[in-house]
C-alpha positions as CSV (number, residue, x, y, z in Angstrom):
1,M,25.0,0.3,0.1
2,T,26.0,-0.5,-3.4
3,A,23.4,-1.9,-5.8
4,N,24.4,-4.4,-8.5
5,V,23.1,-6.7,-11.2
6,T,22.8,-10.2,-9.9
7,A,21.3,-11.9,-12.9
8,L,20.2,-11.3,-16.5
9,H,17.6,-13.2,-18.5
10,T,16.2,-13.6,-22.0
11,S,13.7,-16.0,-23.6
12,N,12.5,-17.0,-27.1
13,G,9.0,-16.3,-25.6
14,G,7.4,-17.0,-22.3
15,V,8.9,-18.0,-19.0
16,P,11.1,-19.0,-17.5
17,K,13.6,-16.6,-19.0
18,L,17.1,-18.2,-19.1
19,P,20.3,-16.7,-17.6
20,V,22.8,-14.8,-19.8
21,E,26.0,-13.1,-18.6
22,V,25.6,-10.0,-20.9
23,L,22.4,-8.4,-22.0
24,A,22.5,-6.1,-25.1
25,V,19.8,-3.4,-24.6
26,T,18.3,-1.3,-27.4
27,K,15.5,1.2,-27.4
28,N,13.2,-1.6,-28.7
29,G,14.2,-4.1,-26.0
30,C,16.7,-6.7,-25.1
31,I,18.5,-8.6,-27.9
32,G,17.6,-12.3,-27.8
33,D,14.4,-11.7,-25.8
34,K,10.9,-12.2,-27.2
35,Q,7.5,-11.6,-25.7
36,N,4.6,-13.8,-26.8
37,D,2.1,-11.1,-25.9
38,R,3.2,-7.9,-27.5
39,K,0.0,-6.1,-26.4
40,H,0.9,-6.3,-22.8
41,H,4.7,-6.8,-22.8
42,G,7.6,-5.2,-24.7
43,G,7.8,-2.1,-26.9
44,R,9.7,1.1,-26.3
45,N,8.2,2.0,-22.9
46,K,8.4,-1.6,-21.7
47,A,11.7,-2.5,-23.3
48,V,13.3,-4.0,-20.1
49,C,11.7,-5.7,-17.1
50,L,13.4,-5.1,-13.7
51,F,13.0,-6.9,-10.4
52,L,14.7,-6.9,-7.1
53,E,16.5,-10.1,-5.9
54,E,15.4,-9.4,-2.3
55,I,11.7,-9.8,-3.3
56,I,12.4,-13.1,-5.0
57,E,14.2,-14.3,-1.8
58,E,11.4,-13.1,0.4
59,L,8.8,-14.9,-1.6
60,A,10.9,-18.1,-1.7
61,L,11.2,-18.0,2.1
62,E,7.4,-17.9,2.3
63,G,7.4,-21.2,0.4
64,H,6.8,-20.0,-3.2
65,P,8.6,-21.9,-6.0
66,I,9.9,-18.7,-7.4
67,A,13.5,-18.3,-8.8
68,A,15.5,-15.9,-10.9
69,G,13.9,-15.6,-14.4
70,T,10.7,-17.3,-13.5
71,T,8.6,-14.1,-13.4
72,G,9.9,-12.8,-16.7
73,E,12.4,-10.2,-15.5
74,N,15.4,-9.3,-17.7
75,V,17.5,-7.6,-15.1
76,L,17.6,-8.8,-11.4
77,I,19.1,-6.2,-9.0
78,R,20.2,-6.4,-5.4
79,G,20.7,-3.4,-3.1
80,I,18.2,-0.8,-4.2
81,P,15.6,0.1,-1.5
82,R,12.1,-0.7,-2.8
83,N,10.8,2.8,-2.0
84,E,13.4,4.3,-4.4
85,L,11.9,2.7,-7.5
86,N,9.0,4.5,-9.1
87,P,8.1,5.8,-12.6
88,G,10.5,8.5,-13.7
89,V,13.5,7.2,-11.7
90,V,16.6,6.6,-13.9
91,L,18.9,3.7,-13.3
92,R,22.4,4.1,-14.5
93,F,24.5,1.1,-15.3
94,P,28.1,1.5,-16.6
95,D,27.0,1.3,-20.3
96,V,23.2,1.8,-20.2
97,E,20.6,4.2,-18.7
98,L,17.0,3.1,-18.1
99,A,14.0,5.1,-17.0
100,I,11.3,3.4,-15.1
101,T,8.0,3.9,-16.9
102,Q,5.4,1.8,-15.0
103,D,4.9,-1.3,-12.9
104,A,4.8,-4.6,-14.7
105,P,1.4,-6.2,-13.9
106,P,1.6,-9.9,-13.3
107,C,-0.2,-12.3,-15.6
108,R,-1.1,-16.0,-15.6
109,T,2.0,-17.1,-17.4
110,I,4.0,-16.7,-14.1
111,I,1.5,-18.7,-12.0
112,G,4.0,-21.6,-11.6
113,S,6.2,-19.3,-9.4
114,F,3.6,-19.0,-6.7
115,S,2.0,-21.3,-4.2
116,D,-1.8,-21.6,-4.5
117,N,-1.4,-19.9,-8.0
118,N,-1.3,-16.5,-6.2
119,F,0.7,-14.6,-8.9
120,N,-0.9,-11.4,-7.7
121,L,1.6,-11.3,-4.9
122,I,3.7,-9.1,-7.2
123,S,0.8,-6.8,-8.2
124,H,1.8,-3.2,-7.6
125,K,-1.8,-2.3,-6.8
126,K,-2.2,-5.0,-4.2
127,Y,1.4,-5.3,-2.9
128,P,3.3,-2.1,-3.8
129,N,6.5,-3.3,-2.1
130,R,6.8,-6.3,-4.4
131,T,6.8,-4.7,-7.8
132,R,8.4,-5.6,-11.0
133,W,9.1,-2.6,-13.2
134,Y,9.2,-1.8,-16.9
135,A,11.7,0.7,-18.2
136,K,12.5,2.5,-21.4
137,V,16.0,2.7,-22.7
138,L,17.6,6.2,-22.5
139,R,21.1,5.0,-23.5
140,E,21.6,1.8,-25.4
141,G,24.5,-0.6,-24.6
142,T,25.2,-3.7,-22.6
143,I,24.5,-4.8,-19.1
144,S,26.6,-7.4,-17.4
145,V,26.2,-9.5,-14.3
146,N,27.8,-7.7,-11.3
147,D,27.5,-4.2,-13.0
148,V,27.0,-1.5,-10.4
149,V,23.6,0.2,-10.6
150,K,23.0,3.8,-9.5
151,V,19.6,5.4,-8.8
152,I,19.3,8.9,-10.4
153,N,16.2,10.8,-9.3
């Protein structure tokens, strides 16, 4: 199965992040993307937030008002098996390489994406198959919607 980028998002701070067609990625983060809470988000080891489109679809089918960009992800990907994403895994895009560094713990700012305010449904500790991930940038460049993504272990 081929994995590809289905959506890209940035924000001037907070959520939802809004769609863009091309995302410029540097070691310090995504151009045009700002985090309001720099203690918990952003920085070199949390430069890019990744999420799987299949997880958003699953949660939406359960009745949650979640959509692309509402949980703060920069890069939405379809086609990577959930069990293949862990710290240390490298994701290769045509022009960019990212290394997963850690899970992205959910915070109250994304509460509107979940019924009954249950934003912990994407907590890696509680639901390890519904994880958003942070990554550091190994090779700077641009990511575009529809780019192919390869998992390098």
